[in-house]
RODO-2510 file (C-alpha; in nm, 4 decimals, decimal comma):
residues 581
     n   res          X          Y          Z
     1     m    12,0588    10,0782     8,4300
     2     k    11,8793     9,7829     8,2643
     3     r    11,8728     9,7623     7,8897
     4     l    11,5245     9,8008     7,7375
     5     s    11,4304     9,4828     7,5529
     6     f    11,1197     9,3229     7,4098
     7     h    11,2271     9,0121     7,6003
     8     n    11,1506     9,1821     7,9323
     9     l    10,7892     9,2510     7,8414
    10     k    10,5154     9,0093     7,9439
    11     l    10,3884     8,7945     7,6602
    12     r    10,0345     8,9200     7,7251
    13     n    10,1496     9,2801     7,6896
    14     k    10,3296     9,1877     7,3664
    15     f    10,0195     9,0417     7,2108
    16     l     9,8116     9,3313     7,3373
    17     i    10,0416     9,5876     7,1714
    18     l    10,0524     9,3749     6,8604
    19     y     9,6773     9,3476     6,8400
    20     l     9,5967     9,7099     6,9248
    21     c     9,8653     9,8864     6,7214
    22     a     9,8943     9,6479     6,4273
    23     v     9,5525     9,4992     6,3729
    24     f     9,2545     9,6267     6,5736
    25     i     9,2875    10,0034     6,5756
    26     p     9,3906    10,0684     6,2132
    27     i     9,1528     9,8209     6,0502
    28     l     8,8612     9,8949     6,2859
    29     l     8,8793    10,2663     6,2553
    30     t     8,9345    10,2701     5,8825
    31     n     8,6620    10,0225     5,8042
    32     l     8,4146    10,1669     6,0486
    33     f     8,4780    10,5199     5,9096
    34     f     8,4170    10,4234     5,5474
    35     y     8,1292    10,1850     5,6288
    36     q     7,9512    10,4333     5,8541
    37     v     7,9890    10,7243     5,6115
    38     i     7,8714    10,5250     5,3091
    39     t     7,5930    10,3471     5,4897
    40     k     7,4625    10,6667     5,6465
    41     r     7,4642    10,8636     5,3257
    42     v     7,3075    10,5902     5,1122
    43     y     7,0488    10,5098     5,3777
    44     e     6,9493    10,8747     5,4246
    45     q     6,9218    10,9321     5,0517
    46     k     6,7284    10,6158     4,9941
    47     m     6,4944    10,6925     5,2822
    48     e     6,4344    11,0411     5,1494
    49     d     6,3576    10,9072     4,8032
    50     v     6,1341    10,6351     4,9349
    51     t     5,9462    10,8787     5,1640
    52     l     5,8855    11,1161     4,8747
    53     t     5,7633    10,8381     4,6525
    54     f     5,5372    10,7111     4,9306
    55     k     5,3891    11,0504     4,9856
    56     q     5,3351    11,0912     4,6160
    57     i     5,1413    10,7605     4,6114
    58     q     4,9298    10,8857     4,8990
    59     s     4,8720    11,2172     4,7196
    60     d     4,7840    11,0581     4,3890
    61     f     4,5368    10,8238     4,5535
    62     s     4,3773    11,1017     4,7543
    63     q     4,3475    11,3022     4,4345
    64     v     4,1663    11,0194     4,2547
    65     v     3,9196    10,9870     4,5421
    66     d     3,8828    11,3624     4,5645
    67     e     3,7823    11,3715     4,1965
    68     a     3,5073    11,1167     4,2637
    69     v     3,3957    11,3021     4,5759
    70     g     3,3919    11,6277     4,3900
    71     s     3,1660    11,4733     4,1310
    72     t     2,9291    11,3488     4,3990
    73     t     2,9245    11,7022     4,5511
    74     v     2,8109    11,8587     4,2194
    75     l     2,5397    11,5941     4,1745
    76     y     2,4463    11,6097     4,5483
    77     t     2,3319    11,9724     4,5083
    78     d     2,1719    11,9334     4,1570
    79     v     1,8063    12,0183     4,2151
    80     r     1,7070    11,9010     3,8669
    81     l     1,8446    11,5555     3,9399
    82     y     1,6356    11,5345     4,2554
    83     d     1,3326    11,6525     4,0605
    84     y     1,3775    11,3925     3,7788
    85     l     1,4358    11,1045     4,0202
    86     d     1,1581    11,1983     4,2637
    87     r     0,8976    11,2680     3,9877
    88     e     0,6334    11,0068     3,9128
    89     y     0,6004    10,9437     3,5382
    90     a     0,2605    10,8517     3,3956
    91     r     0,4117    10,7090     3,0762
    92     l     0,7431    10,5522     2,9951
    93     a     0,7845    10,7920     2,7096
    94     d     0,7850    11,0839     2,9542
    95     y     1,0737    10,9280     3,1472
    96     i     1,2690    10,8476     2,8351
    97     a     1,2417    11,2076     2,7201
    98     v     1,3779    11,3295     3,0492
    99     y     1,6546    11,0683     3,0442
   100     d     1,7608    11,1665     2,6922
   101     q     1,7350    11,5353     2,7679
   102     y     1,9357    11,5400     3,0919
   103     l     2,0186    11,2156     3,2719
   104     r     2,2137    11,0513     2,9852
   105     g     2,4456    11,3432     2,9466
   106     l     2,4827    11,3821     3,3260
   107     l     2,5846    11,0186     3,3744
   108     n     2,8316    11,0218     3,0822
   109     k     2,9718    11,3662     3,1650
   110     y     3,2491    11,2837     3,4170
   111     g     3,4089    10,9826     3,2512
   112     p     3,5914    11,1885     2,9855
   113     i     3,6806    11,4539     3,2383
   114     y     3,8206    11,2260     3,5121
   115     h     3,9956    10,9073     3,4026
   116     s     3,9620    10,7830     3,7600
   117     v     3,5792    10,7678     3,7283
   118     y     3,4794    10,4265     3,5836
   119     a     3,0994    10,4478     3,6117
   120     i     2,8257    10,6604     3,7747
   121     t     2,5128    10,4758     3,8981
   122     l     2,1882    10,6102     4,0419
   123     y     1,9721    10,3974     4,2658
   124     s     1,6078    10,4714     4,3431
   125     d     1,2989    10,2848     4,4595
   126     n     1,0738    10,5019     4,2351
   127     p     0,8578    10,2407     4,0504
   128     t     0,7841    10,4759     3,7616
   129     l     1,1490    10,4906     3,6458
   130     s     1,2932    10,2681     3,3767
   131     y     1,5996    10,1045     3,5325
   132     s     1,8651    10,1036     3,2639
   133     g     2,1465    10,3162     3,1334
   134     g     2,3024    10,3951     3,4767
   135     v     1,9740    10,4153     3,6701
   136     n     1,9141    10,0992     3,8828
   137     n     1,6280     9,9816     4,0996
   138     l     1,6947     9,9795     4,4725
   139     t     1,5965     9,6199     4,5092
   140     d     1,6079     9,4016     4,8228
   141     e     1,9291     9,2449     4,6821
   142     v     2,0895     9,5806     4,6679
   143     k     1,9754     9,6594     5,0190
   144     q     2,1431     9,3444     5,1423
   145     s     2,4849     9,4509     4,9988
   146     d     2,7624     9,5577     5,2341
   147     w     2,7896     9,9018     5,0945
   148     y     2,4188     9,9760     5,1380
   149     q     2,4229     9,8427     5,4952
   150     e     2,7192    10,0628     5,5747
   151     l     2,5475    10,3687     5,4162
   152     n     2,2292    10,2908     5,5996
   153     r     2,4086    10,2822     5,9288
   154     s     2,5580    10,6325     5,8826
   155     r     2,2730    10,8174     5,6990
   156     y     2,4903    11,1245     5,6916
   157     s     2,5491    11,3623     5,4022
   158     i     2,9211    11,2795     5,4079
   159     p     3,0250    11,0529     5,1125
   160     l     3,1018    10,6897     5,1989
   161     f     3,4270    10,5463     5,0600
   162     i     3,4152    10,1686     5,0492
   163     r     3,5390     9,8696     4,8432
   164     t     3,2597     9,7162     4,6392
   165     p     3,2264     9,4213     4,3946
   166     y     3,2054     9,5150     4,0285
   167     d     3,1982     9,3066     3,7033
   168     g     3,3326     8,9883     3,8814
   169     g     3,6129     9,1812     4,0569
   170     d     3,6562     9,4527     4,3135
   171     t     3,6650     9,8275     4,2901
   172     f     3,6437    10,1257     4,5192
   173     s     3,3332    10,3380     4,5232
   174     v     3,2227    10,6713     4,6581
   175     i     2,8573    10,6409     4,7646
   176     r     2,6317    10,9234     4,8762
   177     l     2,2743    10,9397     4,9959
   178     l     2,0872    11,2142     4,7922
   179     n     1,9042    11,3854     5,0777
   180     y     2,0114    11,7545     5,0373
   181     y     1,6673    11,8821     4,9387
   182     k     1,4023    11,7868     5,1937
   183     a     1,1251    11,8626     4,9456
   184     y     1,2336    11,5682     4,7299
   185     d     1,2207    11,2863     4,9869
   186     k     0,9365    11,0818     4,8538
   187     w     1,1689    10,8185     4,7201
   188     e     1,5078    10,7037     4,8389
   189     k     1,7897    10,8076     4,6035
   190     i     2,1523    10,6973     4,6150
   191     l     2,4468    10,8100     4,4069
   192     k     2,7321    10,5578     4,3525
   193     i     3,0573    10,6431     4,1594
   194     d     3,2892    10,3501     4,0915
   195     l     3,6608    10,4274     4,0527
   196     n     3,8726    10,2995     3,7709
   197     m     4,0794    10,0043     3,9233
   198     d     4,3426    10,0406     3,6475
   199     t     4,4090    10,3917     3,7720
   200     i     4,4448    10,2698     4,1320
   201     r     4,6652     9,9815     4,0357
   202     h     4,8882    10,2185     3,8413
   203     i     4,9216    10,4492     4,1437
   204     f     5,0013    10,1792     4,3945
   205     s     5,2338     9,9871     4,1604
   206     n     5,4841    10,2733     4,1481
   207     v     5,8098    10,1191     4,0189
   208     t     6,0212    10,3682     4,2165
   209     f     5,8813    10,2340     4,5475
   210     p     6,0954     9,9199     4,6389
   211     g     5,8327     9,7540     4,8575
   212     y     5,4698     9,6621     4,9100
   213     i     5,1767     9,8986     4,9604
   214     y     4,8839     9,8216     5,1878
   215     l     4,5543    10,0153     5,1935
   216     l     4,3915     9,9785     5,5415
   217     d     4,0400    10,0709     5,6495
   218     d     3,9416    10,2146     5,9862
   219     s     3,9543     9,8569     6,1403
   220     g     4,3095     9,7878     6,0140
   221     r     4,1813     9,5411     5,7536
   222     i     4,3728     9,5185     5,4265
   223     q     4,1455     9,6492     5,1456
   224     y     4,4110     9,6583     4,8742
   225     s     4,7754     9,5520     4,8523
   226     t     5,0510     9,5104     4,5973
   227     d     5,1853     9,2147     4,7963
   228     p     5,1108     8,9004     4,5891
   229     g     5,1155     8,6922     4,9051
   230     v     4,8131     8,8700     5,0489
   231     d     4,4571     8,7761     4,9492
   232     w     4,3155     9,1218     5,0054
   233     h     3,9980     9,0456     4,8114
   234     s     3,8452     8,8793     5,1147
   235     g     3,8850     9,1970     5,3218
   236     e     3,9260     8,9990     5,6364
   237     i     4,3090     9,0106     5,6810
   238     i     4,4252     9,2350     5,9609
   239     f     4,7539     9,4048     5,8893
   240     s     4,8714     9,3891     6,2482
   241     s     4,8380     9,0059     6,2423
   242     r     5,1061     8,9745     5,9737
   243     q     5,4490     8,8680     6,0909
   244     l     5,7038     9,1149     5,9576
   245     s     6,0712     9,0372     5,9889
   246     p     6,2747     9,2730     6,2123
   247     d     6,4604     9,4248     5,9234
   248     m     6,1460     9,5599     5,7636
   249     i     6,0880     9,9356     5,7464
   250     v     5,7257    10,0503     5,7843
   251     l     5,5976    10,3777     5,6480
   252     t     5,2462    10,5046     5,7367
   253     e     5,0466    10,7893     5,5889
   254     s     4,7085    10,8639     5,7377
   255     l     4,4088    10,9747     5,5209
   256     n     4,2339    11,1504     5,8071
   257     n     4,2628    11,4897     5,6333
   258     r     3,9459    11,3865     5,4434
   259     n     3,6483    11,3126     5,6617
   260     y     3,5085    11,0560     5,4135
   261     f     3,8137    10,8210     5,4584
   262     q     3,7176    10,7653     5,8270
   263     n     4,0662    10,6680     5,9639
   264     w     4,1852    10,4898     5,6517
   265     k     4,5576    10,4828     5,6035
   266     i     4,8273    10,3749     5,3545
   267     v     5,1177    10,1594     5,4814
   268     g     5,4369    10,0872     5,2960
   269     v     5,6681     9,8017     5,3860
   270     i     6,0288     9,7942     5,2663
   271     q     6,3098     9,5464     5,3425
   272     e     6,6030     9,7344     5,4806
   273     a     6,8507     9,5226     5,2837
   274     v     6,7029     9,6689     4,9627
   275     l     6,7965    10,0202     5,0708
   276     l     7,1496     9,9098     5,1585
   277     d     7,2066     9,7175     4,8373
   278     e     7,4427     9,9841     4,7069
   279     v     7,6470     9,9537     5,0255
   280     r     7,7253     9,5913     4,9341
   281     k     7,8424     9,7112     4,5927
   282     s     8,0935     9,9318     4,7712
   283     g     8,2379     9,6311     4,9597
   284     r     8,5182     9,5871     4,7072
   285     f     8,6381     9,9356     4,7721
   286     i     8,6358     9,8762     5,1512
   287     f     8,8186     9,5465     5,0991
   288     y     9,0983     9,7143     4,9107
   289     m     9,1317     9,9702     5,1929
   290     a     9,1366     9,6911     5,4547
   291     a     9,4077     9,5063     5,2539
   292     a     9,6216     9,8202     5,2501
   293     n     9,5790     9,8590     5,6274
   294     l     9,7022     9,5016     5,6816
   295     l    10,0471     9,5686     5,5204
   296     i    10,1739     9,7775     5,8150
   297     p    10,0396     9,5409     6,0853
   298     t    10,1994     9,2487     5,9052
   299     f    10,5405     9,4230     5,9141
   300     i    10,5103     9,4915     6,2916
   301     i    10,4008     9,1295     6,3533
   302     v    10,7107     8,9985     6,1763
   303     l    10,9408     9,2207     6,3893
   304     i    10,7877     9,1046     6,7157
   305     s    10,7649     8,7381     6,6208
   306     r    11,1415     8,7308     6,5574
   307     s    11,1947     8,7972     6,9273
   308     l    10,9911     8,4886     7,0106
   309     h    11,0760     8,2289     6,7523
   310     a    11,4397     8,1525     6,8374
   311     r    11,3848     8,1018     7,2110
   312     l    11,0701     7,8989     7,1683
   313     a    11,2492     7,6730     6,9209
   314     l    11,5224     7,6202     7,1752
   315     i    11,2812     7,5213     7,4430
   316     v    11,1137     7,2734     7,2072
   317     q    11,4536     7,1187     7,1323
   318     y    11,5244     7,0548     7,5038
   319     i    11,1690     6,9188     7,5617
   320     r    11,2426     6,6581     7,2923
   321     k    11,5486     6,5577     7,4871
   322     v    11,3384     6,4955     7,7983
   323     k    11,1304     6,2539     7,5928
   324     n    11,4439     6,0516     7,5397
   325     q    11,5243     6,0710     7,9170
   326     q    11,7967     6,3405     7,8809
   327     f    11,7284     6,5878     8,1611
   328     d    11,9533     6,8743     8,0515
   329     t    11,8858     7,2280     8,1703
   330     i    11,8771     7,5427     7,9432
   331     d    12,1562     7,7802     8,0411
   332     r    12,0584     8,0600     7,7961
   333     h    11,7660     8,3053     7,8134
   334     e    11,6866     8,2191     8,1793
   335     e    11,7616     8,5756     8,2828
   336     y    11,4758     8,7294     8,0801
   337     r    11,1641     8,8343     8,2699
   338     d    10,8972     8,7710     8,0109
   339     e    10,6843     8,4520     7,9831
   340     i    10,9389     8,2680     7,7727
   341     g    11,2065     8,3401     8,0368
   342     e    10,9703     8,2145     8,3014
   343     i    10,9018     7,8963     8,1027
   344     t    11,2714     7,8399     8,0693
   345     r    11,3232     7,8691     8,4477
   346     e    11,0244     7,6388     8,5213
   347     f    11,1487     7,3886     8,2652
   348     n    11,4880     7,3699     8,4347
   349     r    11,3177     7,3314     8,7713
   350     m    11,0920     7,0632     8,6380
   351     t    11,3752     6,8532     8,4909
   352     r    11,5713     6,8674     8,8161
   353     q    11,2585     6,7645     9,0095
   354     i    11,1791     6,4763     8,7727
   355     n    11,5311     6,3465     8,8086
   356     k    11,5032     6,3656     9,1929
   357     l    11,1667     6,1895     9,1942
   358     i    11,2922     5,9077     8,9782
   359     n    11,6042     5,8532     9,1944
   360     e    11,4509     5,9028     9,5416
   361     v    11,0744     5,9491     9,5791
   362     y    10,9550     5,6786     9,3345
   363     v    11,1410     5,3976     9,5127
   364     a    11,0284     5,5155     9,8595
   365     s    10,6718     5,5519     9,7393
   366     i    10,6723     5,1848     9,6162
   367     q    10,7892     5,0687     9,9568
   368     k    10,5221     5,2739    10,1346
   369     k    10,2406     5,1392     9,9110
   370     d    10,3567     4,7829     9,9869
   371     l    10,3397     4,8444    10,3617
   372     e     9,9888     4,9911    10,3364
   373     l     9,8675     4,6882    10,1311
   374     k    10,0026     4,4530    10,3942
   375     k     9,8292     4,6530    10,6701
   376     k     9,4930     4,6464    10,4951
   377     q     9,5298     4,2743    10,4336
   378     a     9,5867     4,2223    10,8054
   379     q     9,2702     4,4209    10,8777
   380     l     9,0696     4,2080    10,6464
   381     n     9,2026     3,8950    10,8043
   382     a     9,0958     4,0261    11,1467
   383     l     8,7450     4,1070    11,0183
   384     q     8,7138     3,7589    10,8771
   385     s     8,7929     3,6112    11,2250
   386     q     8,5085     3,7878    11,4032
   387     i     8,2139     3,5986    11,5537
   388     n     7,9668     3,4710    11,3029
   389     p     7,6405     3,6654    11,3434
   390     h     7,4416     3,3460    11,2975
   391     f     7,5752     3,2254    11,6273
   392     i     7,4117     3,5200    11,8059
   393     f     7,0817     3,4702    11,6159
   394     n     7,0743     3,0998    11,7069
   395     a     7,1474     3,1704    12,0719
   396     l     6,8703     3,4349    12,0948
   397     e     6,6263     3,1966    11,9270
   398     t     6,7104     2,9273    12,1839
   399     i     6,6507     3,1692    12,4761
   400     r     6,3214     3,2828    12,3142
   401     m     6,1938     2,9239    12,2767
   402     r     6,2835     2,8472    12,6457
   403     s     6,0915     3,1572    12,7503
   404     m     5,7857     3,0495    12,5493
   405     i     5,8039     2,7028    12,7163
   406     k     5,7990     2,8746    13,0558
   407     d     5,5000     3,0938    12,9538
   408     e     5,7089     3,4098    12,9546
   409     a     5,5528     3,5420    12,6333
   410     e     5,6513     3,9083    12,6932
   411     t     6,0135     3,8137    12,7464
   412     a     6,0057     3,5977    12,4320
   413     e     5,8592     3,8795    12,2327
   414     m     6,1315     4,1201    12,3489
   415     i     6,3985     3,8685    12,2552
   416     a     6,2375     3,8319    11,9110
   417     n     6,2441     4,2112    11,8671
   418     l     6,6105     4,2233    11,9736
   419     a     6,6902     3,9523    11,7255
   420     r     6,5223     4,1439    11,4459
   421     i     6,7143     4,4627    11,5361
   422     l     7,0513     4,2760    11,5456
   423     k     6,9731     4,0975    11,2162
   424     k     6,8925     4,4306    11,0540
   425     s     7,2115     4,5872    11,1783
   426     f     7,4221     4,2934    11,0412
   427     i     7,2897     4,3210    10,6903
   428     w     7,5525     4,4894    10,4802
   429     g     7,5474     4,6116    10,1225
   430     r     7,1785     4,7066    10,1284
   431     d     7,1351     5,0851    10,1184
   432     w     6,7614     5,1093    10,0485
   433     v     6,4657     4,9595    10,2270
   434     t     6,0949     5,0165    10,2187
   435     l     5,9295     5,2297    10,4786
   436     q     5,7359     4,9191    10,5830
   437     e     6,0710     4,7484    10,6767
   438     e     6,1929     5,0560    10,8575
   439     m     5,8750     5,0915    11,0568
   440     d     5,8875     4,7159    11,1589
   441     l     6,2387     4,7808    11,2927
   442     i     6,1241     5,0940    11,4819
   443     l     5,8225     4,9173    11,6334
   444     s     6,0517     4,6382    11,7502
   445     f     6,2805     4,8980    11,9072
   446     l     5,9910     5,0822    12,0766
   447     e     5,8498     4,7604    12,2191
   448     i     6,1923     4,6811    12,3773
   449     q     6,2136     5,0326    12,5181
   450     q     5,8613     5,0149    12,6544
   451     y     5,9528     4,6757    12,8133
   452     r     6,2497     4,8476    12,9794
   453     f     6,0766     5,1615    13,1043
   454     e     5,7346     5,0035    13,1645
   455     q     5,4703     5,2771    13,2024
   456     q     5,7264     5,5612    13,1609
   457     l     5,7207     5,5390    12,7835
   458     n     5,4200     5,5469    12,5487
   459     y     5,4177     5,5835    12,1677
   460     e     5,1647     5,6507    11,8903
   461     v     5,2331     5,5656    11,5238
   462     d     5,0289     5,7114    11,2331
   463     v     5,1476     5,5970    10,8897
   464     h     4,9405     5,6583    10,5768
   465     p     4,9089     5,3338    10,3666
   466     s     5,0444     5,5109    10,0564
   467     a     5,3755     5,5720    10,2355
   468     y     5,4630     5,2061    10,3152
   469     p     5,5947     5,1110     9,9620
   470     c     5,8319     5,4174     9,9499
   471     l     6,2047     5,3459     9,9382
   472     i     6,4268     5,5200    10,1937
   473     p     6,7938     5,4797    10,3053
   474     n     6,8425     5,1992    10,5476
   475     m     6,7991     5,2885    10,9225
   476     i     6,7484     5,6562    10,8408
   477     l     6,4651     5,7126    11,0956
   478     l     6,5690     5,4848    11,3887
   479     p     6,8394     5,7189    11,5199
   480     f     6,5787     5,9912    11,5806
   481     v     6,3412     5,7542    11,7577
   482     e     6,6325     5,6282    11,9712
   483     n     6,7298     5,9833    12,0719
   484     a     6,3663     6,0540    12,1618
   485     c     6,3646     5,7506    12,3913
   486     l     6,7048     5,7764    12,5482
   487     h     6,7594     6,1627    12,5619
   488     g     6,4007     6,2830    12,5694
   489     i     6,1776     6,0417    12,7631
   490     k     6,4265     5,8515    12,9822
   491     p     6,5607     6,1574    13,1783
   492     s     6,1988     6,2766    13,2479
   493     k     6,0626     6,1712    13,5846
   494     q     5,7051     6,1788    13,4596
   495     g     5,7815     5,9715    13,1542
   496     g     5,6362     6,0751    12,8178
   497     t     5,4992     5,9876    12,4737
   498     i     5,6613     5,9590    12,1278
   499     w     5,4470     6,0458    11,8222
   500     i     5,5461     5,9239    11,4767
   501     k     5,3513     6,0420    11,1710
   502     v     5,4368     5,9633    10,8045
   503     q     5,2454     6,0716    10,4923
   504     v     5,3012     6,1461    10,1254
   505     v     5,2231     6,5038    10,0138
   506     s     5,2783     6,6282     9,6524
   507     g     5,5475     6,3663     9,5770
   508     w     5,7322     6,4188     9,9070
   509     l     5,7568     6,1717    10,1921
   510     q     5,7052     6,3752    10,5161
   511     v     5,8102     6,2248    10,8463
   512     g     5,7470     6,3792    11,1926
   513     i     5,8984     6,2374    11,5111
   514     e     5,7971     6,4278    11,8286
   515     d     5,8236     6,3690    12,1990
   516     n     5,7241     6,5584    12,5176
   517     g     6,0445     6,4813    12,7067
   518     v     6,3039     6,7060    12,8675
   519     g     6,3970     6,8808    12,5440
   520     i     6,7346     7,0216    12,4333
   521     a     6,9038     7,3388    12,5679
   522     p     6,9265     7,6132    12,2990
   523     d     7,3115     7,6208    12,3052
   524     k     7,3260     7,2424    12,2703
   525     l     7,0734     7,2501    11,9822
   526     n     7,2725     7,5106    11,8025
   527     q     7,5892     7,3057    11,8462
   528     i     7,4163     7,0030    11,6992
   529     k     7,2883     7,1977    11,3961
   530     q     7,6315     7,3557    11,3330
   531     s     7,8042     7,0199    11,3524
   532     l     7,5705     6,8869    11,0782
   533     m     7,6790     7,1560    10,8345
   534     a     8,0477     7,1508    10,9306
   535     d     8,3057     6,9116    10,7776
   536     e     8,4220     6,7716    11,1080
   537     e     8,4213     6,4446    11,2941
   538     m     8,0870     6,3143    11,4289
   539     g     8,1646     6,3608    11,8007
   540     e     7,8766     6,2897    12,0372
   541     s     7,5886     6,3300    11,7881
   542     v     7,7145     6,0375    11,5826
   543     g     7,3662     5,9062    11,4960
   544     i     7,2284     6,2386    11,3741
   545     k     7,5533     6,3230    11,1937
   546     n     7,5532     5,9834    11,0218
   547     v     7,1889     6,0335    10,9072
   548     f     7,2601     6,3767    10,7682
   549     m     7,5646     6,2651    10,5755
   550     r     7,3736     5,9732    10,4230
   551     l     7,0790     6,1977    10,3319
   552     n     7,3252     6,4402    10,1669
   553     m     7,4909     6,1511     9,9820
   554     h     7,1644     6,0012     9,8509
   555     y     6,9581     6,3188     9,7865
   556     g     7,2047     6,6067     9,7549
   557     q     7,0170     6,9259     9,8234
   558     q     6,6734     6,7651     9,7678
   559     f     6,5790     6,7027    10,1311
   560     n     6,4782     6,9064    10,4383
   561     l     6,5683     6,8272    10,7997
   562     d     6,4426     7,0521    11,0772
   563     i     6,4941     6,9991    11,4515
   564     h     6,2971     7,2141    11,7008
   565     s     6,3121     7,1813    12,0838
   566     q     6,2122     7,3616    12,3996
   567     v     6,3502     7,2752    12,7446
   568     g     6,0816     7,0948    12,9470
   569     q     5,8376     7,0652    12,6540
   570     g     5,9987     6,8185    12,4147
   571     t     6,1659     6,7877    12,0740
   572     a     6,0253     6,7680    11,7250
   573     v     6,2073     6,6372    11,4125
   574     h     6,0596     6,6922    11,0666
   575     l     6,2152     6,5236    10,7632
   576     s     6,1026     6,5714    10,3956
   577     i     6,2529     6,3557    10,1223
   578     p     6,1396     6,2700     9,7644
   579     a     5,8889     5,9820     9,7631
   580     r     6,0407     5,7023     9,5584
   581     g     5,8613     5,3800     9,4767
***
């Protein structure tokens, strides 16, 4: 029975046990427990306090507006007020007597009762009234104001709550059209109660609410805010257009329980970090708990590391000997099955192998490299002794000139085409040519083939002028034209035609080479396509395979080569490559 030892465990398992038992589980569970409990309790308590404060703000604001609305309700049904405002006074003294007797006390009555009421103003277009002391003339200027336009659009008995300008600033007003008694409708009468802005500011600036308050109208525009970064006086800022950070908490209280608010709402915005500020203060306590949890893991780490240190130090000592060309093997600890034991065995195997390579393989490798260099030098010497291509060009030029002297112009032209093709094939080191150069070579080839087959071969070439300057790999199209002549048209008894069309479309050079020859059998076509994608020798389709390999080398995956054929109808090759100038 084998003895249980830490040395027999895989190093990965050791570190996993060490991490889980000594570090991860104790610290994670402890810290998560305390952090979650504290965070949850503080967050819930803070949210409850903030929600209550926010609801209190909404309630206090509603109460202020309700007081003003209640005042308008009393005045809205006061028949004497209608009578006094609708009456036509023959003398100013008559109006003053009525004002002193009733109107003065009425206008000054609600200020002492409700601190939220700042001023009560009556508007009328009765020309016999004296407009002073809270009674104003309904002038054209007043009729052009926003609050009058809004009141004029509704014309309901429901009070209108709206923000209005007052004494160089802004206030909120409750405005009501006095139209309760139809008998008193000779003159237009409007009641306007302005709220005390100090009272509203005091309500919204509640120190126990740790955020900003926004009062929104029915269109979502900010009509009042405690946020100093918002210019709410313009009344044109839409709350939804403001960019709030993701850690913001948004509270909303609707004011729809009163019909005169018309979908107004109060929105509170709080930064979540403010609510969790007390959690940060508890960080020291959590830190102390985490430090205590580290003592036990540290003790376990020390115990396990002692099983690793001695053997690793021994391996390092023998590695240093290898640096000094001392290839000694480690005889101890090789029997253990953990990673250190495996390293020990591999180290011993490596030292033996290095010693063998130095004594045997290295010397043999030098001799083999020397033979290969001599062989390649011999091949270079053989290449240098080949026939000079200029001799062939000079001989062909002599034959062409003799043919011209003998009035054999067609033969001379064929020799010139052949010379151009041979000269093109002998040019090394030039990977890219223009399409113009490639087409000149193809036309020379087609003229030679037409000279050979006479009326059996016809060809049509259609190249758009914008394609001529494009650069393409050298001799990338000629193999397809050659296959069309030799394998498509030549075996056909009726002969045939080759069509070549080149154009530039959306930055791609598109080439089409078609013939109406004998075509390719389906199994043969599949074999050709499979050979293009396979890493194998070129075989019979050396030209097409060469073209495909060069396309892949120059363009990678940015090209498309399609070959379609039907037996007895012909073959079509379509090539698309990037158009490069």
